[in-house]
N, C-alpha and C positions, 0 to 999 in steps of 0.2 A: 257467898253464895253458893257460885259454882263449885269452889271443893265440898262446900258439904253435902250435896248431891251427888256428887261425885263416889264421896263415903257413904250414902244410902243408898249407892246403885250399887257397890259391892257388897255391902250388907243383903242386900237381897237375892243377890246371885247365890251366896253362901244359903239361904234359907231356902231358895230354891230347889237347888240340889236335896235339903234335905226334905222339904215340903212341896212336891211338886201339883198339889192343888191348889196354889195359889200363883197359876199361870196368869192370871187376868191381872194381877198386882205388877208383877215383873215386867209385863208388857208394858203398862203406863207408866212406868218409873222410866222404862227404857225412851219412850218417847219423849218422856221431860226431859233426861240425860240429852237425849241429843239435840233436841230443840238449842236448851242452854249453850251448849257446846258449839254448835255450827253458826250458832248468830247470838251476835250481841245485840246491843241495844239498837232503835230504829235508826239511828244516828248514822251508824253505818257502812248503809245502803245505797250504791250510787245513783245518782238520777239519771235517765235517758231524754232527751230531749232531740226534738227533729233539728237537722240541718238546711236542708231544702225539700222545694213544694214542686209540683208538677200540674200542666192544664193541660188537657186534653179536649177533645171537639168531635163530635159525631162525625164530622164530617169535614173534608180541608177543601171541598169544591163542591159549590151548590149556584143553583140560578137565581136571580135575583127575586124577593120575593119568600124563597126559601127561609125556615126558620133553624137557628143553630142552635147547639145544646152541648155545655161544655159541665167539666166534672174537674177536680182538684185535689190533689193528696198531695201529702207529703212523704217523704223519703224511709218512713216508717209505717208505710200504706195505713195511714189514718184518712179518712177523708173529710174535708175541708171544703167542700164544694159549697154546703150554705151559708160557711164563716169568713170566704178568703172573700178580696175581691178583685173584680175579675175587670180586666179592661181590654176595650175592643175600638181600636186604632187610637190610644192614647186616651180614652174616655171611657170611665168608670160607669159600668153596666148595671141594672136592675135585676137581681134574679140570678137564674142561672142558666137562660136562653136570651137571643138575642136573633133579631131580622133584621140584615140589612136594606139600607134603603136606597144604595147607591152600589154601582158594579165595581169590581177593581180587584187588588190584594189587599189584604189587610191584615195586621201584627196583632195579636190574642196574648197577654200576658195576665196571670195571678199574683196578687199582695196578700201576705200572711203573716200578723208580727213580726214586722221585718223582714220577712224573706219574701225575695223575687222569684217568681221562674223565669225561666227562658221563654222568648217570644215563639209560639207557631204563628204560620201564615195559613189564610182562608182565601181559595179566589173565590171572588162571586160575579158571575158571569151575565151580561145585560142580556135580558128579556125581549126581544124584538116583537112589537106588538103590529097587528096589519092597520098600515096606512096608508097602502095605494100597491096598485097592481100594473103589471108589465105584460103588454101581449106583444107576440110573438109571432111571425109566419113563417112556415117552411120553405118558401122562397120569395123574393122583391123584385125579381123580373122574371117572367113567364110568358109564353106563347099562347096564342088564343088557343083554345080548347085546353088547357091544361090546367091542372087545380092544385090549390094551396091548401094546405093544412092550420090552424091557426089554436094556439096555446095560450096561458095565462096563467101567470105566476105572483105569487104574495110579495111584497117584500120580505116578508118573516121566510120564503123560500117555501111555502105550502105552494102546492099545484093544483089549480082551479081551474085547470083546462075544461074541465066537464060540467062547470058549475057556473060557468061566466057566461056572459051573454054577448054575443059580438054584432057589431053595425060596420056597413060600409060604405060611405058617405053619409054615413048617420042615419040609415036604413037598415033594420035588425034582420038579421040572417037567421036561418033554421041551422042547429048544429056547428060544427066546428070547420068545416069543408068550403070552400068557395071555387067555384068555376065562372070566370068573367064572360058574360055574353058579348062583350065589346073590346076594342084596344080603346086604351085610355089608359088613364093614372087615376088611381083612388085610393079613398083615408081608409084604412083597417083600424077602427075601436073596440075595446071591449069595457064590459062593466060588471062590478061583482058586489054585492052588499052596499050598494050606493056608492063605492067609488070607483072612476073614471081612470081609464087606463092612460098610456101614452099612444101617438099616433102613429103608424107604419105606413107608409106608401109603398102601393104595390103598381107597377109597368107591366101592363098586357101589352107586350110590343111587336118588334120585329124581328127574322132573324138577322141576326149579324153576318153580314159576306165580308169578303177582302176581295179590293181590286188589286190586280198584280199588274203592272205596267211594263212590258220588256222592251225595250228598248233595244234593238237588234238590226240584222242587214244580211244578207246573203253571204256577202263577202267576208262578215265575220268569223273565223277560224274557232273563236272560244265560245261563241254565241250556242252553240249546240249545249253546252253545260247547265243553262238556265232553263233550255226546250226539255232537257232532261228532268233539273228539278221541278218543273213545272207538272210534271208527268209522277214525280213522287207527293207530289203536295194532292193531287187530285185522286193518289190511291189511297190517302190516310182522310182526306174530308174531303164534303161536297159543296162546302161552301165557299170556291176561291173562282171567279172571274178573271181572265187573263184577255189582257189586249196587248197584241203585238206591233209595236209599232216602228216601222221599218227606217234606215235611216241610210245615205248611200248617195250617189249620182246617179241620173237619169240617162247619162251617156254609155250606151252601151260599150263604147271603145273604151270606158274607165274601169280602170281594175277595182274601183269602188262600187262598181254599178250592181245597182239593187232595181228588179222592175217593179215591186211594191214598195218602194221609197213614199211617205207620206210628205205633202210638197212643204208643209208648215211644221214641222218637225224639231226644227231647231228650236223654235222658241220656249220648248222644255229645257233648254240649257245643260243638254246633256252632251259630253264629250269627249266620254269614255267607252269603250263597247268589250263585253256586253256591260250592261246597269240594268238592274230592275227594282223598281222603285215600288212599294206597298201602302195603298193611299194615298199614293201620290208625293206623302212627304217623308215617309221612310224608306230607306234604301235597304234593300237586301244584301245581309252580308255575304260575303264571295269566301269560300268557293258555295254558291247556293246549295248545293246541293247536299252539304254539310249544314245547312240551316235551314232544315221542313220543321223544326218546330217554330221558328222566329213567325213564320207564316200562319200556322196551327193557333199558336197563341194567341193572334190578332180576332177568333172566332171562337174559341174556348178556352176556359175558364176551369184547369184541372178535370178537364173533360166534358165540363156543363157546355152548353151552349149558351155564348153571350147572345143578350137581347137591347136593340135601339128602341130606340123613341121614334126611327124615321124609317120606311120600309117605301118598296116604289114596286109600281104595278105597269106593264106597258102591252100594249096591244099596237099590232100594224097590218097594212093590208096593203099590200103590192098589185097595182094595175097599171100593164105595159110598163113605161119606164117611172113610173112615180111611187113613190113608197110614202103613206100616212101612217104617222105615228101617233100615238097618242100616251103621253106617261105621266101617269098621277103619282102623286108624294103624298105618302101620310107622314101626317109631322104632328106629332103628339106635344104640344107644349105650342109657347108663342115662337114665331118665327124670329131669326138672331142671325142674318144677314147669308141666310141659305144661298145659294147657285146650284142650277140643273146642267149636267152634262151630257150630252148623249153621242154616242157611237154607233157608228155602222160598220160592222166587220163582215170580212169574208173567209170562208174556210175553204178547204183542197185544193189550195193554188200550191203547184208543182214547180219548182226551181232546183236547178242544183245550190246547195250547200256547203260552204267551206267547213272544214272541220278538224282541229287542231287537237281535239279531245278523242280518249279513247269510247264517247257514248255513241249509241247509235250502228254499232259494229266498227266503230275506229275507223274507215277509211276516210282519207286526207279529203275526200270530194266526195259527198252524201246526194249521189245523183238522182234527178227529182223527187227531192226531200220534199215530204208534203207540209207544207204551211200554212196552219190555220190561226184564227183568230187574227185575223190583218185588220188593222185598222185601213179602213179607203175613203170613209167621209165623215164630217162632225157635221150636223145640222146648227148647232150651238155654238158660243164660242167653245175654244176650247178651256178657259177656265171658269166655262159657266154662264149660263142666264139667270140672273138674280130672280128670287121665288118672291111674287109679293100677292100682297092682299088678294089683290083683284084677280088673282090665278084661283081663289078658291071657290071651288063648286059645293054647292050647298045640296046637291041630291046625292053625291059619294062622300062628302065631306071630306075631300081632301082637295090637294092643290092640283090644277090638269094644266097640263101644256099640250098642244097638237104641233104636229109638222109636216107639212109637205114639200117630199124631198124628190128633186129631179137627180137619177143615180148619174153618176159619171160612168163615160163611156168605157172607162178602164175597168169597169166591172167584169167578169170572167163568166159568172154563174151567179143569176141572183138568187136562184133555188138555194144559194148557198149561205144568203147573208143572215145575218145576226144584229141585233139591235141593244147596246148595252146604254143603260141607263145610270147615274150614278150621282148623287149629292153631296157637294162639300161643305165646308162651315165656312165660317168668316176668314177661315185661316189657311183657307184653300184644302185641307186635310178631306177625303173621301168618306164620309160617315158611313154611307149604304150604298150599294150597287144590286143592279137586278142586269138579266139578260135573257134573252126570248130570239126565238127562231122567228124570221120574216113570215108574216101572217098567220102568226099564233100569237093566245094571251098569255101572258103568265101572269098569273096573282099575286098578290101581298103574301109573304109567307111570315 
């Protein structure tokens, strides 16, 4: 057949040159010849089959509740999405889309007529629903007259500060700020959409002060170092109260003579001079001039004033040789073994001071050195008188103690006297301290 067509084709070519008007026949025969010569039977055409499939997803990361849509193609770019089997976490799904019911990372693959795709991985993120709120305060410890700002945030991160309702001790307040009208401990809470918050304790307390007990002597050549360090402290904070406890001989012919020796000072157990104690229990590191921050950190935290649940108020009246003292102790909370200590100090005492340091001019003897804050008399026990429920004054809502003191004759100038009062806890540590000039009232701070 193929040979016959070739002969016919040649014959037509010959006729073509003889009869140009038979162009159409020539073209048709040429086409038939080409088809028969370029292709044999249909059995000679090779069949091309797909060798792999690929699955894709519209997203590779979704939140719980979102729907994923998949598509499947073979390597010949034939779309097999509707006929392939799609597996989500090894479980075949119905259709071409799927909505995960739990969070996590899952493998997805496809299968089609024995072909398996490589797995792709989809991350499903958990979506938190609002189930609780947390209330916060800009501060948990403040002084009377200060204000706190409240905020509320849901467990899923939404800020509900302006939508929440706030309460102090169960009573609703207006807005998001609160300024207590009295000292005490209060509970702050919030509600939103029927949800109740956690509780935040707010202390409206007293200014923390630090007691410095300077164990010194006029004969002590290194003691001016502590005196100078105290001046450095007073230059950076206004919350330190110093008591100079002199020790030495009362014999003017003795090399350790000190005219201001406190007679019972040995009970403190100090054997090395100078020694300075902070709040009675901590020793000020030496050289004290290099450790001003040790004192400062007792009343400040990162530059913020520390607050205590205990404060003191002192009032005194001097009549001739009698000093009447009234001390009110504000204690927020229950009594727990607290004791009150009261000191009477004298300022402006001039006497020569031995000096081995370079401070105060560096002279070996500081002539007529002015000694201040010198302990002269103690109306209470040196380690404190117990504060009891019987001391509670319902008018002031504080614990009140009064003293009528006959002043020692050794006191040089009664006009230069001060009263220091401090409270120690059950361990003997000074919790807070106050000072007042004689004849004046120093209120709670």
